[in-house]
C-alpha positions as CSV (number, residue, x, y, z in Angstrom):
1,X,-2.1,21.4,3.9
2,X,-1.7,18.1,2.4
3,X,-2.2,18.1,-1.7
4,X,-5.4,15.7,-1.3
5,X,-6.8,17.2,1.9
6,X,-10.4,18.6,1.5
7,X,-11.2,19.5,4.7
8,X,-9.0,21.6,7.3
9,X,-8.9,21.2,10.9
10,X,-9.4,25.0,11.6
11,X,-10.6,26.2,8.9
12,X,-13.7,24.2,7.4
13,X,-14.4,22.3,10.3
14,X,-14.7,25.1,12.7
15,X,-16.9,26.8,10.2
16,X,-19.0,24.1,9.9
17,X,-18.8,23.7,6.7
18,X,-19.3,20.1,5.8
19,X,-22.9,19.0,4.8
20,X,-23.7,16.1,6.5
21,X,-23.9,13.8,4.4
22,X,-21.2,11.5,3.8
23,X,-20.0,9.3,1.1
24,X,-17.9,6.1,2.2
25,X,-15.4,4.8,0.9
26,X,-14.7,1.3,-0.2
27,X,-12.7,-0.1,2.6
28,X,-10.1,-2.6,2.3
29,X,-9.9,-5.1,5.5
30,X,-7.1,-5.0,8.1
31,X,-6.3,-8.6,8.1
32,X,-2.3,-8.4,10.1
33,X,-1.9,-8.0,14.2
34,X,-1.3,-4.4,15.0
35,X,0.9,-5.0,18.3
36,X,3.2,-6.7,15.0
37,X,3.7,-3.8,13.3
38,X,4.2,-1.1,16.0
39,X,7.3,-3.5,16.9
40,X,8.3,-4.1,13.2
41,X,7.6,0.0,12.3
42,X,9.7,0.8,16.4
43,X,12.7,-1.6,14.5
44,X,13.0,0.3,11.5
45,X,13.0,3.4,13.3
46,X,15.6,2.5,15.3
47,X,17.2,2.0,12.2
48,X,16.9,5.5,10.9
49,X,18.3,6.7,12.8
50,X,15.3,7.5,15.4
51,X,17.1,7.3,19.2
52,X,15.6,4.6,21.2
53,X,15.1,7.4,24.2
54,X,12.7,9.2,21.4
55,X,11.2,5.5,20.1
56,X,10.6,4.4,23.9
57,X,8.6,7.7,24.7
58,X,6.7,7.4,21.4
59,X,5.6,4.0,22.2
60,X,3.2,5.0,24.8
61,X,1.2,6.9,22.0
62,X,1.9,4.4,18.7
63,X,-2.3,3.1,19.5
64,X,-4.9,2.5,17.3
65,X,-7.8,4.6,16.8
66,X,-10.8,3.4,15.4
67,X,-12.5,6.5,14.6
68,X,-9.6,7.5,12.9
69,X,-10.4,4.9,10.3
70,X,-13.9,6.1,10.5
71,X,-13.1,9.7,9.2
72,X,-10.8,8.5,6.8
73,X,-13.7,6.2,5.4
74,X,-16.5,9.3,5.1
75,X,-15.6,12.5,4.6
76,X,-18.0,14.9,4.4
77,X,-18.3,16.0,1.3
78,X,-18.3,20.0,-0.4
79,X,-21.9,20.4,-2.0
80,X,-22.2,24.3,-1.8
81,X,-21.6,27.7,-4.0
82,X,-18.3,29.2,-4.0
83,X,-20.1,32.1,-3.1
84,X,-21.6,29.7,0.0
85,X,-18.2,28.9,1.0
86,X,-17.1,32.0,0.7
87,X,-19.2,33.8,2.3
88,X,-19.4,31.0,5.3
89,X,-15.5,30.8,5.5
90,X,-14.8,34.4,5.6
91,X,-17.6,35.7,7.5
92,X,-17.4,37.2,11.1
93,X,-14.0,38.5,12.5
94,X,-12.1,36.9,9.8
95,X,-11.0,39.7,7.4
96,X,-10.4,42.5,10.1
97,X,-8.2,40.3,12.1
98,X,-6.3,39.3,9.3
99,X,-5.8,42.8,8.3
100,X,-5.6,43.1,12.1
101,X,-2.6,40.2,12.2
102,X,-1.0,42.1,8.7
103,X,-0.3,45.3,10.4
104,X,0.9,43.1,14.0
105,X,3.3,41.6,12.0
106,X,4.1,44.0,9.2
107,X,8.0,44.2,9.8
108,X,8.4,40.5,9.7
109,X,5.7,40.0,6.7
110,X,8.1,42.1,4.9
111,X,11.4,40.2,5.8
112,X,9.6,37.2,4.7
113,X,8.2,38.5,1.3
114,X,12.3,40.1,0.8
115,X,13.5,36.5,1.8
116,X,10.7,33.9,-0.3
117,X,8.9,36.5,-2.3
118,X,5.7,35.9,-1.1
119,X,3.4,38.5,0.0
120,X,1.6,39.2,3.1
121,X,-2.3,38.7,2.3
122,X,-1.5,35.6,0.7
123,X,0.5,33.6,3.9
124,X,-2.0,35.6,6.0
125,X,-4.7,34.1,3.8
126,X,-3.6,30.5,4.7
127,X,-3.0,31.0,8.3
128,X,-6.5,32.5,8.6
129,X,-8.3,29.2,7.2
130,X,-5.6,26.5,8.5
131,X,-5.4,27.4,12.1
132,X,-7.7,31.1,12.6
133,X,-4.4,32.7,12.7
134,X,-3.2,29.8,15.8
135,X,-5.9,29.7,17.3
136,X,-7.2,26.5,16.4
137,X,-4.5,23.7,15.6
138,X,-6.8,20.8,16.3
139,X,-7.5,17.9,19.3
140,X,-6.3,14.8,18.2
141,X,-3.1,13.5,19.1
142,X,-0.9,13.3,16.3
143,X,1.0,10.3,17.1
144,X,-2.1,8.1,17.3
145,X,-3.4,9.1,14.3
146,X,-0.4,8.5,12.0
147,X,0.2,5.6,13.6
148,X,-3.6,4.2,12.9
149,X,-3.4,5.1,9.1
150,X,0.7,4.3,8.6
151,X,-1.2,0.6,9.8
152,X,-4.6,0.9,7.8
153,X,-4.3,-1.1,4.5
154,X,-6.0,2.0,2.9
155,X,-2.9,4.5,3.0
156,X,-0.5,2.6,4.8
157,X,2.2,3.3,2.3
158,X,1.5,7.1,2.4
159,X,1.2,7.8,6.4
160,X,4.1,5.2,7.6
161,X,6.8,7.8,6.4
162,X,4.6,10.6,7.7
163,X,4.6,9.1,11.5
164,X,8.9,8.4,10.8
165,X,9.3,12.1,10.4
166,X,7.0,13.0,13.1
167,X,9.5,10.8,15.0
168,X,12.5,12.8,13.6
169,X,10.8,16.4,14.4
170,X,10.9,15.5,17.8
171,X,14.3,13.7,17.4
172,X,16.1,17.1,16.2
173,X,14.0,18.9,19.4
174,X,11.8,21.1,16.4
175,X,8.6,19.7,19.2
176,X,8.2,18.1,21.9
177,X,5.2,15.0,21.9
178,X,3.0,16.8,24.1
179,X,2.8,19.6,21.8
180,X,1.9,17.5,19.0
181,X,-2.0,18.1,18.8
182,X,-3.6,18.6,15.7
183,X,-5.9,17.2,12.8
184,X,-7.2,13.3,12.3
185,X,-4.7,12.5,9.0
186,X,-1.7,14.2,10.7
187,X,-1.6,17.7,10.8
188,X,-0.6,20.5,12.8
189,X,0.6,23.4,13.4
190,X,-0.4,27.2,12.2
191,X,-0.1,25.9,9.1
192,X,-1.7,22.4,9.2
193,X,2.0,21.0,7.9
194,X,1.7,17.4,7.8
195,X,5.3,16.0,9.4
196,X,6.8,15.3,5.8
197,X,6.5,19.2,4.8
198,X,7.1,20.2,8.0
199,X,10.7,18.2,7.7
200,X,11.1,19.1,3.6
201,X,9.9,23.4,4.6
202,X,10.3,24.4,8.3
203,X,12.4,27.1,8.9
204,X,13.6,28.5,11.8
205,X,13.2,32.1,11.2
206,X,13.9,33.5,14.8
207,X,16.4,32.1,15.3
208,X,16.1,30.3,18.2
209,X,17.3,26.8,16.8
210,X,14.3,25.5,16.3
211,X,11.9,25.0,14.0
212,X,8.7,26.1,16.3
213,X,5.6,25.6,13.6
214,X,3.4,25.9,16.8
215,X,4.2,28.6,18.9
216,X,6.8,30.9,16.3
217,X,4.7,33.1,14.3
218,X,8.2,34.1,12.2
219,X,9.1,30.1,11.8
220,X,5.1,29.7,11.3
221,X,4.6,32.3,9.1
222,X,8.3,31.7,7.2
223,X,8.1,28.3,7.0
224,X,4.7,28.9,4.5
225,X,6.0,31.3,2.1
226,X,8.6,28.8,2.1
227,X,7.0,25.9,1.1
228,X,5.1,28.2,-1.6
229,X,7.9,29.3,-3.2
230,X,9.3,25.4,-3.1
231,X,5.9,24.8,-5.4
232,X,6.2,27.4,-7.8
233,X,5.0,31.0,-6.5
234,X,6.8,33.7,-8.2
235,X,8.1,36.9,-7.0
236,X,6.0,39.7,-7.3
237,X,3.7,38.5,-9.6
238,X,-0.8,38.0,-9.3
239,X,-2.8,35.2,-8.3
240,X,-6.3,36.0,-9.3
241,X,-8.3,38.8,-10.3
242,X,-12.3,38.8,-10.3
243,X,-13.6,40.1,-14.4
244,X,-16.7,40.5,-15.9
245,X,-17.8,38.3,-19.4
246,X,-19.6,38.7,-22.4
247,X,-22.8,37.0,-22.9
248,X,-21.0,35.5,-26.4
249,X,-18.2,34.3,-24.4
250,X,-17.0,31.1,-25.9
251,X,-17.1,29.2,-22.5
252,X,-15.4,26.4,-23.8
253,X,-12.5,28.2,-22.9
254,X,-13.2,28.8,-19.5
255,X,-10.7,26.1,-18.1
256,X,-8.0,26.2,-15.1
257,X,-5.6,24.5,-18.0
258,X,-6.3,26.3,-20.7
259,X,-4.0,30.1,-20.9
260,X,-3.8,32.5,-22.7
261,X,-2.2,35.7,-22.9
262,X,-4.3,38.4,-21.5
263,X,-4.8,40.4,-25.1
264,X,-6.6,37.5,-26.2
265,X,-8.9,37.6,-23.4
266,X,-9.4,41.4,-23.8
267,X,-10.4,40.8,-27.1
268,X,-12.8,38.5,-26.2
269,X,-14.1,41.2,-24.4
270,X,-13.0,40.1,-20.4
271,X,-12.7,42.9,-18.6
272,X,-11.4,43.7,-14.7
273,X,-14.2,44.2,-12.2
274,X,-12.5,46.5,-10.4
275,X,-9.4,48.5,-11.4
276,X,-7.0,47.6,-14.2
277,X,-5.7,44.6,-16.0
278,X,-1.8,43.6,-15.3
279,X,0.4,45.9,-17.9
280,X,1.7,42.7,-20.0
281,X,-0.2,41.7,-22.6
282,X,1.1,38.9,-23.7
283,X,0.9,37.1,-19.7
284,X,-0.5,33.6,-19.8
285,X,-4.0,33.5,-17.6
286,X,-6.4,30.8,-17.5
287,X,-10.4,32.0,-17.1
288,X,-12.7,30.6,-14.4
289,X,-15.8,30.2,-13.7
290,X,-16.3,28.1,-10.1
291,X,-20.0,28.3,-10.1
292,X,-20.1,28.4,-14.2
293,X,-21.0,31.6,-16.7
294,X,-23.7,33.0,-14.3
295,X,-21.7,32.9,-11.6
296,X,-18.2,34.9,-10.4
297,X,-15.5,35.2,-12.6
298,X,-11.4,34.6,-12.2
299,X,-8.5,35.4,-13.9
300,X,-6.2,32.9,-12.5
301,X,-2.6,33.9,-13.5
302,X,0.8,30.7,-13.4
303,X,0.7,31.8,-9.2
304,X,-2.8,30.4,-8.5
305,X,-2.1,27.1,-9.6
306,X,0.0,27.2,-6.0
307,X,-2.9,27.5,-4.0
308,X,-4.4,24.4,-6.1
309,X,-1.0,22.2,-5.1
310,X,-1.6,23.4,-1.3
311,X,-5.1,22.6,-1.3
312,X,-6.5,19.8,-4.1
313,X,-10.6,21.0,-3.0
314,X,-11.1,23.3,-6.1
315,X,-13.9,25.3,-3.7
316,X,-11.0,25.8,-0.8
317,X,-8.1,26.5,-3.0
318,X,-10.3,29.4,-4.8
319,X,-11.3,30.5,-1.3
320,X,-8.2,30.6,-0.1
321,X,-7.1,33.3,-3.2
322,X,-9.9,35.1,-2.8
323,X,-8.7,35.7,0.1
324,X,-5.7,37.0,-0.2
325,X,-7.3,39.3,-2.6
326,X,-9.4,40.9,0.4
327,X,-6.9,40.6,2.2
328,X,-4.9,42.9,-0.5
329,X,-7.4,45.9,-0.8
330,X,-10.0,43.9,-3.8
331,X,-13.8,44.7,-2.7
332,X,-16.2,41.3,-2.5
333,X,-17.1,39.9,-5.3
334,X,-20.1,40.2,-7.8
335,X,-23.0,37.9,-6.8
336,X,-25.1,39.5,-9.8
337,X,-26.8,36.4,-11.3
338,X,-25.5,34.0,-8.8
339,X,-29.6,33.2,-8.0
340,X,-29.8,31.8,-10.6
341,X,-26.9,29.4,-10.8
342,X,-28.6,25.6,-9.8
343,X,-26.5,23.3,-7.0
344,X,-27.0,19.9,-7.3
345,X,-27.4,17.3,-4.4
346,X,-24.7,14.7,-3.8
347,X,-27.2,12.5,-4.9
348,X,-27.9,14.2,-8.6
349,X,-24.3,14.6,-9.2
350,X,-22.8,10.8,-8.4
351,X,-26.0,10.0,-10.9
352,X,-24.5,12.6,-13.2
353,X,-21.0,11.2,-12.4
354,X,-22.4,7.6,-13.8
355,X,-24.0,8.7,-16.7
356,X,-20.5,10.2,-17.5
357,X,-18.9,7.7,-16.6
358,X,-21.1,5.4,-18.9
359,X,-20.2,8.0,-22.2
360,X,-16.3,6.7,-21.4
361,X,-15.7,10.0,-19.2
362,X,-13.2,9.9,-17.0
363,X,-14.5,11.4,-13.2
364,X,-12.2,9.5,-10.5
365,X,-14.3,8.1,-8.1
366,X,-17.9,8.4,-7.9
367,X,-18.1,10.4,-4.8
368,X,-20.8,13.6,-5.1
369,X,-17.3,15.5,-5.7
370,X,-17.6,18.6,-8.4
371,X,-13.8,17.6,-8.7
372,X,-11.3,18.7,-11.6
373,X,-11.7,15.1,-13.4
374,X,-15.7,15.6,-13.2
375,X,-15.6,19.6,-14.8
376,X,-13.8,18.3,-17.2
377,X,-15.9,15.6,-18.4
378,X,-19.0,18.0,-17.5
379,X,-17.4,20.6,-19.9
380,X,-16.9,17.8,-23.0
381,X,-20.3,16.7,-22.8
382,X,-21.3,20.2,-22.8
383,X,-19.4,20.8,-26.1
384,X,-21.4,17.1,-27.5
385,X,-24.5,18.3,-26.7
386,X,-24.3,22.0,-27.6
387,X,-24.9,23.5,-24.2
388,X,-22.4,26.3,-22.7
389,X,-19.4,24.7,-22.0
390,X,-18.6,26.4,-18.6
391,X,-18.1,22.7,-16.8
392,X,-20.9,23.8,-14.5
393,X,-23.2,20.6,-14.3
394,X,-26.8,21.0,-14.3
395,X,-30.1,19.0,-14.8
396,X,-30.0,20.1,-18.3
397,X,-27.3,18.0,-18.5
398,X,-28.2,15.0,-16.7
399,X,-31.6,15.2,-18.7
400,X,-29.2,15.4,-21.8
401,X,-27.0,12.1,-20.9
402,X,-29.8,10.0,-19.3
403,X,-31.3,10.7,-23.2
404,X,-28.1,9.2,-25.2
């Protein structure tokens, strides 16, 4: 559940949503001796209060795993539309199973909402996509994965504290060493917490003296709620609502970072696709178009940002938020007009990013992904060329950029 993660062990990989196309990130070269690094790390762990017993027990697993480096260097790319992505991720029994889980743990969810203000459907949506409700945790041993990433030159400063916190989890008795299995990036448990977030936000909600985010459903669900509250969840507030928009909509206003009161969206002709809008006409909301103006449209309220903070991959976080609305009783999103939505290939997206960079736009890394930076640059270019500024990349925009 790290902010930068594009894939979670069970939710995405289990659903088979990688395109098969990988982009190798530029790699630095590891020059230090791994064994010497481990020796120094163990000294530092002892100095930080990790007991000799835990350090000794962990030592055989402080190994280097080349497969982790390969995964970190070449992550699969999201090249699916929101509708395709959501339909695949929520297919089969995932929605009915989620509803059944909410019913099974109704009393528990009630306690959690009373304590943290996060409703059952939101926690269940995250739980369902992160680990299929605790059925799939990942098959990588956490310590070797984290030791590899902490030693590696690319993001060692980020993962070294994670490895230290993994030892702290063992030290305080929350987990045994042999229980700590998860994904290749070191996230584990029912909510795929990083060790650092486990330490910060894990709670003992069943009262047994341990914070067990692997086997304890109360601890797992309450810890997710605690984390969501900590990053900004507002009790009783909505998060996402499907709407319809007029053809003459000022599309440049459709952006996650642009918020207007509901009264303004209504004045522009935005209407609820189902039910009614919140009664507070002053409530701020952003209009988001995950597939551009031809695809589904949503009003994203303040709580939607929490999904983005949970996982910064736009298509994934939007899918989790949409999943939560479905668990709360919302009907399937409309796919009217979606067949006309054009999806660029990875190569076309990279060409678009290069062209945008050439014109001075900041798209971040040229990686073929439609992230927030690329969306913002697309929107600015669309305004320049007097195209509908819906932040959705097209071959027409590429042609305009190529023409100068």
